[in-house]
C-alpha positions as a Markdown table, in Angstrom:
| # | Residue | x | y | z |
|---|---|---|---|---|
| 1 | Met | 79.6 | 20.7 | -101.8 |
| 2 | Ala | 76.7 | 18.9 | -103.5 |
| 3 | Leu | 76.5 | 15.2 | -103.2 |
| 4 | Ser | 76.8 | 13.1 | -106.4 |
| 5 | Val | 73.8 | 11.6 | -108.1 |
| 6 | Glu | 75.3 | 8.1 | -107.4 |
| 7 | Arg | 75.6 | 8.9 | -103.7 |
| 8 | Ile | 72.0 | 10.2 | -103.5 |
| 9 | Arg | 70.6 | 7.1 | -105.3 |
| 10 | Gln | 72.6 | 4.8 | -103.1 |
| 11 | Ser | 71.3 | 6.5 | -99.9 |
| 12 | Leu | 67.7 | 6.3 | -101.2 |
| 13 | Ser | 68.1 | 2.6 | -102.2 |
| 14 | Asp | 69.5 | 1.2 | -99.0 |
| 15 | Gly | 69.0 | 2.3 | -95.4 |
| 16 | Leu | 66.2 | 3.8 | -93.3 |
| 17 | Leu | 64.7 | 7.1 | -94.5 |
| 18 | Ser | 62.9 | 9.4 | -92.2 |
| 19 | Phe | 60.9 | 12.6 | -92.1 |
| 20 | Pro | 61.5 | 14.9 | -89.1 |
| 21 | Ile | 58.6 | 16.7 | -87.7 |
| 22 | Thr | 58.8 | 20.5 | -87.8 |
| 23 | Asp | 59.3 | 22.3 | -84.5 |
| 24 | Leu | 56.8 | 24.9 | -83.5 |
| 25 | Asp | 56.9 | 26.9 | -80.3 |
| 26 | Ala | 54.1 | 27.6 | -77.8 |
| 27 | Asn | 52.7 | 30.3 | -80.2 |
| 28 | Gly | 52.8 | 28.0 | -83.2 |
| 29 | Gln | 55.8 | 29.7 | -84.8 |
| 30 | Phe | 58.8 | 27.8 | -86.2 |
| 31 | Asn | 61.4 | 27.1 | -83.6 |
| 32 | Ala | 64.8 | 27.1 | -85.4 |
| 33 | Asp | 66.9 | 26.1 | -82.3 |
| 34 | Thr | 65.0 | 22.9 | -81.4 |
| 35 | Tyr | 64.7 | 22.0 | -85.1 |
| 36 | Arg | 68.4 | 22.2 | -85.5 |
| 37 | Glu | 68.9 | 19.9 | -82.5 |
| 38 | Arg | 66.3 | 17.5 | -84.0 |
| 39 | Ile | 68.1 | 17.2 | -87.3 |
| 40 | Glu | 71.4 | 16.5 | -85.6 |
| 41 | Trp | 69.8 | 13.8 | -83.5 |
| 42 | Phe | 68.3 | 12.2 | -86.6 |
| 43 | Val | 71.7 | 12.0 | -88.3 |
| 44 | Gln | 73.4 | 10.6 | -85.2 |
| 45 | Gln | 70.7 | 7.9 | -85.0 |
| 46 | Gly | 71.8 | 6.6 | -88.4 |
| 47 | Val | 69.3 | 7.5 | -91.1 |
| 48 | Ser | 70.5 | 7.2 | -94.6 |
| 49 | Ser | 68.7 | 10.3 | -95.8 |
| 50 | Val | 66.7 | 13.1 | -94.2 |
| 51 | Phe | 63.5 | 14.4 | -95.8 |
| 52 | Val | 62.7 | 17.8 | -94.5 |
| 53 | Ala | 59.4 | 19.7 | -94.8 |
| 54 | Gly | 57.7 | 16.5 | -95.8 |
| 55 | Gly | 54.2 | 15.3 | -95.0 |
| 56 | Thr | 55.2 | 14.4 | -91.5 |
| 57 | Gly | 56.9 | 17.8 | -91.3 |
| 58 | Glu | 53.6 | 19.6 | -92.3 |
| 59 | Phe | 54.8 | 20.9 | -95.6 |
| 60 | Phe | 51.2 | 21.8 | -96.4 |
| 61 | Ser | 51.1 | 24.2 | -93.5 |
| 62 | Leu | 54.4 | 26.0 | -93.9 |
| 63 | Ser | 55.0 | 29.5 | -95.2 |
| 64 | Met | 57.7 | 30.0 | -97.8 |
| 65 | Asp | 59.9 | 31.8 | -95.3 |
| 66 | Glu | 59.6 | 28.9 | -92.9 |
| 67 | Tyr | 60.4 | 26.5 | -95.7 |
| 68 | Lys | 63.5 | 28.4 | -96.6 |
| 69 | Ala | 64.7 | 28.4 | -93.0 |
| 70 | Ile | 64.1 | 24.7 | -92.6 |
| 71 | Cys | 66.1 | 24.0 | -95.8 |
| 72 | Lys | 69.0 | 26.2 | -94.6 |
| 73 | Ile | 69.1 | 24.7 | -91.1 |
| 74 | Ala | 69.0 | 21.2 | -92.4 |
| 75 | Val | 71.8 | 21.7 | -95.0 |
| 76 | Glu | 74.0 | 23.5 | -92.4 |
| 77 | Thr | 73.4 | 20.8 | -89.7 |
| 78 | Val | 73.7 | 17.7 | -91.9 |
| 79 | Ala | 76.8 | 19.2 | -93.6 |
| 80 | Gly | 76.9 | 16.5 | -96.3 |
| 81 | Arg | 76.8 | 13.5 | -94.1 |
| 82 | Val | 73.7 | 12.2 | -95.8 |
| 83 | Pro | 71.4 | 13.5 | -98.5 |
| 84 | Val | 68.9 | 16.2 | -97.5 |
| 85 | Ile | 65.7 | 16.1 | -99.5 |
| 86 | Ala | 63.0 | 18.8 | -99.3 |
| 87 | Ser | 59.4 | 18.8 | -100.6 |
| 88 | Ala | 57.8 | 20.8 | -103.4 |
| 89 | Gly | 54.2 | 20.9 | -104.5 |
| 90 | Lys | 50.9 | 22.7 | -104.7 |
| 91 | Ser | 50.6 | 24.7 | -108.0 |
| 92 | Ile | 53.3 | 24.6 | -110.8 |
| 93 | Pro | 54.5 | 28.2 | -110.0 |
| 94 | Glu | 54.6 | 27.4 | -106.3 |
| 95 | Ala | 56.4 | 24.0 | -106.8 |
| 96 | Gln | 58.9 | 25.7 | -109.0 |
| 97 | Ala | 59.5 | 28.4 | -106.3 |
| 98 | Tyr | 60.0 | 25.7 | -103.7 |
| 99 | Cys | 62.6 | 24.0 | -105.9 |
| 100 | Lys | 64.4 | 27.3 | -106.5 |
| 101 | Ala | 64.5 | 28.0 | -102.7 |
| 102 | Ala | 65.8 | 24.4 | -102.1 |
| 103 | Glu | 68.5 | 24.8 | -104.7 |
| 104 | Glu | 69.6 | 28.1 | -103.2 |
| 105 | Ala | 69.8 | 26.5 | -99.7 |
| 106 | Gly | 72.0 | 23.7 | -101.0 |
| 107 | Ile | 69.4 | 20.9 | -100.7 |
| 108 | Asp | 70.3 | 17.6 | -102.5 |
| 109 | Gly | 67.0 | 16.6 | -103.9 |
| 110 | Ile | 63.2 | 17.2 | -104.1 |
| 111 | Leu | 60.3 | 15.1 | -103.1 |
| 112 | Leu | 57.6 | 16.2 | -105.6 |
| 113 | Met | 54.1 | 16.2 | -103.9 |
| 114 | Pro | 50.9 | 15.8 | -105.8 |
| 115 | Pro | 49.3 | 18.9 | -107.4 |
| 116 | Tyr | 46.7 | 20.8 | -105.3 |
| 117 | Leu | 43.4 | 19.9 | -107.0 |
| 118 | Thr | 40.6 | 17.6 | -106.0 |
| 119 | Glu | 40.6 | 15.6 | -109.2 |
| 120 | Cys | 42.9 | 15.6 | -112.2 |
| 121 | Pro | 43.6 | 13.3 | -115.2 |
| 122 | Ala | 46.8 | 11.3 | -115.4 |
| 123 | Asp | 48.0 | 13.1 | -118.5 |
| 124 | Gly | 47.6 | 16.4 | -116.7 |
| 125 | Val | 49.5 | 15.1 | -113.7 |
| 126 | Val | 52.4 | 14.1 | -116.0 |
| 127 | Glu | 52.5 | 17.6 | -117.4 |
| 128 | Tyr | 52.4 | 19.1 | -113.9 |
| 129 | Ala | 55.3 | 16.9 | -112.9 |
| 130 | Lys | 57.3 | 17.6 | -116.0 |
| 131 | Ala | 56.9 | 21.3 | -115.6 |
| 132 | Val | 58.3 | 21.2 | -112.1 |
| 133 | Ile | 61.0 | 18.5 | -112.5 |
| 134 | Asn | 62.4 | 20.2 | -115.7 |
| 135 | Ser | 62.6 | 23.5 | -113.9 |
| 136 | Thr | 65.2 | 22.4 | -111.4 |
| 137 | Ser | 68.7 | 21.0 | -111.5 |
| 138 | Leu | 68.1 | 19.0 | -108.4 |
| 139 | Gln | 67.4 | 15.3 | -108.4 |
| 140 | Val | 63.7 | 14.5 | -107.9 |
| 141 | Val | 61.7 | 11.7 | -106.3 |
| 142 | Tyr | 58.0 | 11.7 | -107.4 |
| 143 | Tyr | 55.5 | 11.0 | -104.7 |
| 144 | Asn | 52.9 | 8.7 | -106.2 |
| 145 | Arg | 49.8 | 9.3 | -104.0 |
| 146 | Ala | 46.4 | 11.0 | -103.6 |
| 147 | Asn | 45.3 | 12.9 | -106.7 |
| 148 | Gly | 48.7 | 12.4 | -108.3 |
| 149 | Ile | 48.7 | 8.7 | -108.8 |
| 150 | Leu | 50.4 | 7.5 | -112.1 |
| 151 | Asp | 50.3 | 4.0 | -113.5 |
| 152 | Ala | 53.3 | 2.2 | -115.0 |
| 153 | Glu | 53.2 | 3.6 | -118.5 |
| 154 | Asn | 52.8 | 7.2 | -117.2 |
| 155 | Val | 55.7 | 6.8 | -114.8 |
| 156 | Lys | 57.7 | 5.4 | -117.7 |
| 157 | Arg | 56.8 | 8.5 | -119.8 |
| 158 | Leu | 57.7 | 10.8 | -117.0 |
| 159 | Ala | 61.1 | 9.2 | -116.5 |
| 160 | Ala | 61.9 | 9.4 | -120.2 |
| 161 | Ala | 61.0 | 13.1 | -120.2 |
| 162 | Cys | 62.9 | 14.0 | -117.1 |
| 163 | Pro | 66.6 | 12.9 | -116.7 |
| 164 | Asn | 66.8 | 14.2 | -113.2 |
| 165 | Leu | 63.8 | 12.1 | -112.0 |
| 166 | Ile | 65.6 | 9.4 | -109.9 |
| 167 | Gly | 63.0 | 7.9 | -107.8 |
| 168 | Leu | 59.4 | 7.1 | -107.1 |
| 169 | Lys | 57.9 | 7.0 | -103.6 |
| 170 | Asp | 54.8 | 4.9 | -103.2 |
| 171 | Gly | 52.0 | 6.4 | -101.1 |
| 172 | Val | 49.3 | 4.0 | -102.1 |
| 173 | Gly | 50.2 | 0.6 | -100.9 |
| 174 | Ala | 48.7 | -1.1 | -104.0 |
| 175 | Ile | 51.4 | -3.8 | -104.3 |
| 176 | Ala | 50.3 | -5.2 | -107.6 |
| 177 | Ala | 50.3 | -1.7 | -109.2 |
| 178 | Leu | 53.7 | -0.9 | -107.7 |
| 179 | Asn | 55.1 | -4.2 | -108.9 |
| 180 | Asp | 53.8 | -3.3 | -112.4 |
| 181 | Ile | 55.7 | 0.0 | -112.2 |
| 182 | Ile | 58.9 | -1.6 | -111.0 |
| 183 | Lys | 58.9 | -4.3 | -113.7 |
| 184 | Thr | 58.0 | -1.8 | -116.4 |
| 185 | Val | 60.4 | 1.0 | -115.5 |
| 186 | Gly | 63.1 | -1.1 | -114.0 |
| 187 | Asp | 66.2 | 0.3 | -112.3 |
| 188 | Arg | 65.9 | 3.6 | -114.1 |
| 189 | Leu | 64.3 | 4.7 | -110.8 |
| 190 | Val | 64.8 | 4.1 | -107.1 |
| 191 | Tyr | 61.7 | 2.9 | -105.4 |
| 192 | Ile | 60.7 | 3.9 | -101.8 |
| 193 | Gly | 57.9 | 2.7 | -99.6 |
| 194 | Gly | 55.9 | 5.7 | -98.4 |
| 195 | Val | 52.5 | 4.8 | -97.1 |
| 196 | Pro | 51.7 | 6.2 | -93.7 |
| 197 | Thr | 53.4 | 4.0 | -91.1 |
| 198 | Ala | 55.2 | 2.2 | -93.9 |
| 199 | Glu | 56.6 | -0.5 | -91.6 |
| 200 | Ile | 53.2 | -2.2 | -91.7 |
| 201 | Phe | 53.8 | -2.7 | -95.5 |
| 202 | Ala | 57.5 | -3.3 | -95.3 |
| 203 | Glu | 57.4 | -7.1 | -95.8 |
| 204 | Ala | 55.3 | -6.7 | -98.9 |
| 205 | Tyr | 57.5 | -3.9 | -100.2 |
| 206 | Leu | 60.6 | -6.0 | -99.7 |
| 207 | Ser | 59.0 | -8.9 | -101.6 |
| 208 | Ile | 58.9 | -6.9 | -104.8 |
| 209 | Gly | 62.3 | -5.3 | -104.4 |
| 210 | Val | 61.6 | -2.1 | -102.5 |
| 211 | Asn | 64.4 | -2.2 | -100.0 |
| 212 | Thr | 63.6 | 1.0 | -98.0 |
| 213 | Tyr | 60.8 | 3.2 | -96.8 |
| 214 | Ser | 60.1 | 6.3 | -94.9 |
| 215 | Ser | 59.7 | 5.9 | -91.1 |
| 216 | Ala | 57.7 | 8.5 | -89.3 |
| 217 | Val | 57.9 | 6.7 | -86.0 |
| 218 | Phe | 61.6 | 7.2 | -86.1 |
| 219 | Asn | 60.8 | 10.6 | -84.6 |
| 220 | Phe | 60.1 | 9.1 | -81.3 |
| 221 | Met | 61.2 | 5.4 | -81.5 |
| 222 | Pro | 64.5 | 5.5 | -83.4 |
| 223 | Glu | 66.1 | 2.5 | -81.8 |
| 224 | Met | 63.1 | 0.4 | -82.4 |
| 225 | Ala | 62.7 | 1.7 | -86.0 |
| 226 | Met | 66.3 | 0.8 | -86.7 |
| 227 | Lys | 66.0 | -2.6 | -85.0 |
| 228 | Phe | 62.9 | -3.4 | -87.2 |
| 229 | Tyr | 64.6 | -2.3 | -90.4 |
| 230 | Ser | 67.8 | -4.4 | -89.6 |
| 231 | Ala | 65.6 | -7.4 | -88.8 |
| 232 | Leu | 63.6 | -7.0 | -92.0 |
| 233 | Arg | 66.7 | -6.7 | -94.2 |
| 234 | Gly | 68.5 | -9.5 | -92.3 |
| 235 | Gly | 65.6 | -12.0 | -92.6 |
| 236 | Asp | 64.9 | -12.1 | -88.8 |
| 237 | Gln | 61.2 | -12.9 | -89.1 |
| 238 | Thr | 60.8 | -13.5 | -85.4 |
| 239 | Thr | 61.8 | -9.9 | -84.5 |
| 240 | Val | 59.8 | -8.4 | -87.4 |
| 241 | Thr | 56.7 | -10.2 | -86.3 |
| 242 | Arg | 57.1 | -9.3 | -82.7 |
| 243 | Ile | 57.6 | -5.6 | -83.4 |
| 244 | Ile | 54.6 | -5.5 | -85.8 |
| 245 | Gln | 52.4 | -7.3 | -83.2 |
| 246 | Asn | 53.5 | -5.3 | -80.2 |
| 247 | Phe | 54.0 | -1.9 | -81.7 |
| 248 | Phe | 52.8 | -1.2 | -85.2 |
| 249 | Ile | 49.4 | -2.9 | -85.1 |
| 250 | Pro | 48.2 | -1.1 | -81.9 |
| 251 | Phe | 49.8 | 2.1 | -83.2 |
| 252 | Cys | 48.0 | 1.9 | -86.5 |
| 253 | Arg | 44.7 | 1.1 | -84.8 |
| 254 | Leu | 45.1 | 4.3 | -82.8 |
| 255 | Arg | 46.3 | 6.2 | -85.9 |
| 256 | Asp | 43.2 | 5.2 | -87.9 |
| 257 | Arg | 40.7 | 6.7 | -85.4 |
| 258 | Lys | 41.0 | 10.2 | -86.9 |
| 259 | Lys | 42.1 | 11.7 | -90.2 |
| 260 | Gly | 45.5 | 13.3 | -89.8 |
| 261 | Tyr | 46.7 | 11.2 | -86.9 |
| 262 | Ala | 49.5 | 9.8 | -89.1 |
| 263 | Val | 51.1 | 13.2 | -88.4 |
| 264 | Ser | 49.5 | 14.2 | -85.1 |
| 265 | Leu | 50.5 | 11.1 | -83.2 |
| 266 | Ile | 54.1 | 11.5 | -84.3 |
| 267 | Lys | 54.2 | 14.9 | -82.6 |
| 268 | Ala | 52.5 | 13.5 | -79.6 |
| 269 | Gly | 55.1 | 10.7 | -79.5 |
| 270 | Ala | 57.9 | 13.1 | -79.6 |
| 271 | Asp | 56.5 | 15.0 | -76.7 |
| 272 | Ile | 56.1 | 11.8 | -74.7 |
| 273 | Ile | 59.8 | 11.0 | -75.0 |
| 274 | Gly | 60.9 | 14.5 | -74.1 |
| 275 | Arg | 61.6 | 15.8 | -77.6 |
| 276 | Ser | 58.6 | 18.0 | -78.1 |
| 277 | Ala | 58.1 | 19.9 | -81.3 |
| 278 | Gly | 54.9 | 21.6 | -80.2 |
| 279 | Glu | 51.5 | 20.9 | -81.7 |
| 280 | Val | 50.3 | 20.4 | -85.2 |
| 281 | Arg | 48.8 | 23.3 | -87.1 |
| 282 | Ala | 45.2 | 23.4 | -88.2 |
| 283 | Pro | 43.6 | 21.7 | -90.1 |
| 284 | Leu | 45.2 | 18.9 | -88.2 |
| 285 | Thr | 44.4 | 18.3 | -84.5 |
| 286 | Met | 46.3 | 16.8 | -81.6 |
| 287 | Pro | 45.1 | 13.5 | -80.0 |
| 288 | Ser | 43.0 | 13.7 | -76.8 |
| 289 | Ser | 44.6 | 13.2 | -73.4 |
| 290 | Ala | 43.2 | 9.7 | -73.3 |
| 291 | Glu | 44.6 | 8.9 | -76.7 |
| 292 | Lys | 48.0 | 10.3 | -75.7 |
| 293 | Glu | 48.0 | 8.0 | -72.7 |
| 294 | Glu | 47.3 | 5.1 | -75.0 |
| 295 | Leu | 50.2 | 6.1 | -77.2 |
| 296 | Ala | 52.5 | 6.4 | -74.1 |
| 297 | Ala | 51.5 | 2.9 | -73.1 |
| 298 | Ile | 52.4 | 1.6 | -76.5 |
| 299 | Ile | 55.7 | 3.4 | -76.5 |
| 300 | Asn | 56.6 | 2.2 | -73.0 |
| 301 | Ala | 55.8 | -1.4 | -73.8 |
| 302 | Asn | 58.3 | -1.3 | -76.7 |
| 303 | Arg | 61.2 | 0.7 | -75.4 |
C-alpha cells in the first residue's frame, strides 16, 4: 500500500536520510542478495527514508534492468516502514521511463536528477523538469545541482506547475541562494541538504531551516551518523564539533583528492567494516591501497 503524501513529506522533513550504495559482485554485476541485506540493515539503523539508485548508488552507471531490480528489492524489503525514493534523470524520455518503472515497482517517490547536457538555460531546465514530473503520479523531489541549478523564481514556477513536486534537494551548498529559495517558495516544498558529505554543511543548513540531509557515510558509520544528527538537532554543539573535527574534516580532505571519491570512498568504507558492495564502475575509480588505509584509520578513530 502506497504511503500518503503527508507521511512522505514528514519523513523527508525530519530524520536522517541516506543513500545505500549499490552492491556489485566480483564481476561487476548487480548482487541482489547482498543488496537486499543492505537495505534491511539501513532500515534497522533508523533512517527516515531510503533513497535507492541515487548518486551514491551509482544511478548514472546502472542499466534499466538493474534499476528495476533495485526498486523491486527495496520496496519488498522496506515493506512500507519508511518511504523509498528512487532516482530518475538523463533525457526526458529516459527520465519518464525511470519514473514508470519506479511506479510499477511500488516506489513512493522520485529524486529528479539534472538533465544530461553540459550546459543548458534555466528556462530549458524548468521545461525538462515539468515534462518529467507531470508524467508521473509519484511525489517528486527536485535535485538542484550541476547543470540543473534553478534560482528561487524558477523553483517557484516549477512548484506552481507541478502539484506533485514536494521537495527540493540542494546539491550546491550556496546558503544565500538556498535561503532565497526557502523564503520565496516557503513551506510549499520540503528542503533537503544534499551536497557531498552533507554533514559538513549541516550547521549552516539548520540555521536557515533545513532540518535534514542525505548522509552517504551512513553506509559505513551509521551509529556515528545518527549520533551526529541527534546532537545537531538537540543543540549539542560539543558533540557536533568533535565529530566534525575528528571525522568529517579528515574524511573530506581525503575525498577531495580525486573526482568521484565522494562515491568511491563510501564503497571503500563499506568494505572496511565488513559490508562490501564491490567496487565502483568506471568512470569512477577506487581509492589506492594507501588511501584505503588512511580511511580505515579515520574510521577506527571514530568507532
